[in-house]
N, C-alpha and C positions, 0 to 999 in steps of 0.2 A: 602516505598518510592522508586521510580524508580531510577535505576543507569543510569543516562543520559549519562555519559561518555562511559560506556560499550555499551549502545544502539547506540550511535553515531559511535562507532567503528564497530559494526555489520552492520549498514547501509552503511558505507564506503565500507565494503566487498561486500555488495549487489550491490553497484554501480560499482563494478569490474566485475559483470556478463556481458557477452557479450550482448550488445544491451541496457543495462540499463543506463539511463542518470542521473536520480535523484531518490532518495529513501527517503520517509518520513514515519514515524510511527505516527499514529493518534489514539487518544482514540475513542472508540465507540461513545462518546458524542460529538466528534468534536473538541477536543483540541489537539494542537501540542504537541507531546511528544519528538520527536527527528528527526533529518535529515534536509536536505536542500530542500526548495521549489525552483522551477525553478526561474531563475533570472527575476526580474520584477514583480513577483507574490506577492500579499499581503498575508502573512503567515496565519493570522487568517481566512480570507475568503477562501483561498485555501483549508485548511484542513477541515474546517467546512462543506463546500459544498460536499466534497467527503464522509464524514461520512453520510450526509443526503442522497446522491445518493445511497450509499450501503444500508442504512436502507430502502429507498423507493423500491429498487430492491428486497430486501428480503420480504417486505410486499407484493409487487405486485406478486411475484412468490410463496408465501406461500401456495396458494391453490393447487399448482401442486404436493405437497407432496414430493418435491425433495429439497436437500440442494443446496443453491446457492454457486457456486464455485468461480467465478470471474466475475467482471464487466470490460468490455473493452470499452474504448472510443476511437474511431478512428478519429484522427485529420489529417490535411493536411500533416504535416511533422513528426508526432510522434503519439504515442499511450499512453493512460493512463490506467494502470491496477490497479484495486482496489481489494485487496485480504483480505479476512477475516483471522485474526490471533487469533481467539478465542474470549472469552467474553470481553477482555479488549482493544484490539487494532486492527487496520487494517493497511496494507501496502498500500501506494499509490506510484506507480512507473511510471515514464515517461520513455518510451523506444523509440528506433529508430522505424520508421514506419515499417520496415521489420523485426523487431526482432521476433524470434521464441517464441511465447507465451507459448507453452508447455514446452520448455526448461527453460525459465525464471521462470515460475510458479514452476517447479520442483526444480530448484536451490534455489529459495526463501524459499520453504518449508523446506529445510535443516536448515534454520536459525530460524525457528519458535520456537523450544524448547529453544534455547539460549535466544531469545527475552523474552519469558515468564518468564525465570529465573530472568531477570533483571527488570521486571515490578513491 
């Protein structure tokens, strides 16, 4: 059973990374695990669609024989990053439009092992 309190704490730490506005942990099947979705967003729809997007991107790129690293959705005033966190979960992050994606991805990677321990 997942330790939701510990996961919420980790996601709050991720939200402290420069440029990150919201951090959500989503199961590969599209269920909300922990974290806060952006204000006004419907939680179940928000998380399910990002799991579907990542799965579709992995399927679409599978013929290239390369591992999918990140999906970035470029919006008017922000970006959404979808990061694979292993076989159980994905990170969905909303960032500032000008956030340094490499920096954010590198910093989030430091939390991956801790997240896995609590899933």
